[in-house]
C-alpha positions in Angstrom: -5.0 24.9 41.7 -4.5 21.3 40.8 -2.2 20.4 37.9 -2.4 17.6 35.4 0.9 16.7 33.6 1.0 14.7 30.4 4.5 13.3 29.7 4.9 12.9 25.9 1.2 12.4 25.0 0.7 10.7 21.6 -3.0 10.8 20.8 -4.5 14.3 20.1 -8.1 13.2 20.9 -7.0 12.1 24.4 -5.2 15.4 25.0 -8.2 17.3 23.7 -10.5 15.4 26.1 -8.2 16.0 29.0 -7.9 19.7 28.1 -11.7 19.9 28.2 -11.8 18.2 31.6 -9.1 20.6 32.9 -11.2 23.6 31.7 -14.3 22.2 33.4 -12.4 21.8 36.7 -10.2 24.8 36.8 -7.1 22.7 36.5 -3.9 23.7 34.8 -2.6 21.3 32.0 1.1 20.8 31.6 2.4 19.1 28.4 5.9 17.7 28.2 7.4 17.3 24.7 7.8 15.6 22.5 4.1 15.5 21.6 2.8 13.0 19.2 0.9 15.8 17.4 0.9 19.5 16.7 -0.8 21.6 19.3 -2.9 23.3 16.6 -4.1 20.0 15.2 -7.8 19.7 14.3 -8.2 16.4 16.2 -6.9 18.0 19.4 -9.3 21.0 19.1 -12.2 18.8 18.0 -11.9 16.7 21.2 -11.5 19.8 23.3 -14.5 21.3 21.6 -14.6 25.1 21.8 -12.8 25.1 25.2 -9.2 25.0 24.0 -8.8 28.8 24.0 -9.9 28.8 27.7 -7.4 26.2 28.8 -4.6 27.1 31.1 -1.8 25.1 29.4 2.0 25.1 29.8 4.3 23.3 27.4 7.8 22.1 28.4 10.7 21.0 26.1 11.5 17.9 28.2 10.9 16.2 31.6 14.1 18.0 32.8 12.7 21.4 31.7 9.5 20.6 33.6 11.4 19.7 36.8 13.6 22.8 36.6 10.6 25.1 36.2 8.6 23.3 39.0 11.4 22.6 41.5 9.2 22.2 44.6 6.3 20.5 43.0 4.6 17.6 44.9 4.1 15.1 42.0 2.0 12.0 42.0 2.9 9.6 39.2 0.0 7.6 37.8 1.2 4.1 36.7 0.0 0.6 36.5 3.2 -0.4 38.3 2.4 1.5 41.6 1.6 -0.4 44.8 -0.5 2.5 46.1 -4.1 3.2 45.1 -5.0 6.7 43.9 -7.8 6.9 46.4 -5.3 6.4 49.3 -3.2 9.4 48.2 -3.8 12.7 50.0 -3.9 15.2 47.1 -2.8 18.8 48.1 -4.7 21.6 46.3 -1.5 22.6 44.4 -0.1 19.2 43.6 0.8 17.8 40.2 -0.6 14.5 38.9 1.5 13.1 36.0 0.4 10.6 33.4 2.7 9.0 30.8 2.3 8.5 27.1 -0.4 6.1 25.9 2.0 3.5 24.5 4.5 3.2 27.3 3.4 5.2 30.4 5.9 7.0 32.6 9.5 5.6 32.2 10.6 3.4 35.0 13.7 5.5 35.4 11.4 8.3 36.7 9.1 5.9 38.7 11.9 4.1 40.6 13.0 7.4 42.2 9.5 8.4 43.2 7.9 5.2 44.4 6.3 6.8 47.5 4.1 9.0 45.2 3.3 6.5 42.5 -0.4 5.7 42.4 -2.5 3.3 40.4 -6.2 2.8 39.5 -7.3 -0.7 40.5 -8.5 -2.8 37.5 -9.0 -6.3 36.3 -5.5 -7.9 36.1 -6.1 -9.2 32.6 -6.4 -5.6 31.3 -3.2 -3.7 30.5 -4.5 -0.2 31.2 -7.4 2.3 30.9 -7.7 5.0 28.3 -5.6 8.0 29.2 -8.4 10.6 29.3 -10.5 8.3 31.5 -7.6 7.7 33.9 -7.0 11.5 34.2 -10.7 12.1 34.9 -10.9 9.3 37.6 -7.8 10.6 39.5 -8.5 14.3 39.0 -12.0 14.0 40.4 -10.7 12.2 43.4 -8.3 15.0 44.0 -11.0 17.5 43.6 -13.3 15.6 46.0 -10.6 15.6 48.6 -10.3 19.4 48.2 -14.0 19.8 48.5 -14.4 20.9 44.9 -13.2 24.4 45.7 -14.3 26.9 43.2 -16.6 24.5 41.4 -20.4 24.6 41.1 -21.6 21.7 43.2 -25.3 22.0 43.1 -27.6 22.0 40.1 -31.2 23.4 39.8 -34.1 21.5 38.2 -36.8 23.4 36.6 -40.5 22.8 37.5 -42.1 21.0 34.7 -45.8 20.7 34.0 -46.6 17.3 32.6 -50.1 18.3 31.4 
């Protein structure tokens, strides 16, 4: 199972959207406090629609708490400061992909010690960053693609339609 980690997320709508994406993909969501909202906030549940109760979510008191509870985790750190593109990473099926808070990203004190697994989404150099929920979706779907979308429905079925 893939894991998405949000380090101190600030905007409930982003976290709700990410939660919905995690439900749709069978991905576990890890939230590292402090959060910029209450987990029972209406905006969070509105963005996550009626999927929030189906979400596999784990909440941690701090980054240190997360590291202690996941000591052997292979973690990829999504940041605009990374030299490596997300599509060049080789995502294992049980890896963790971490994203920082909307206003500041992942602290450099964490990034500097994990440069080999820091990844970035290429973008126009005049743009500071993408929306957090969009960034999660982009990287998560690449990781899912690399793992052949295991456990997901990959084919749809069109109905016959009579145009008469």
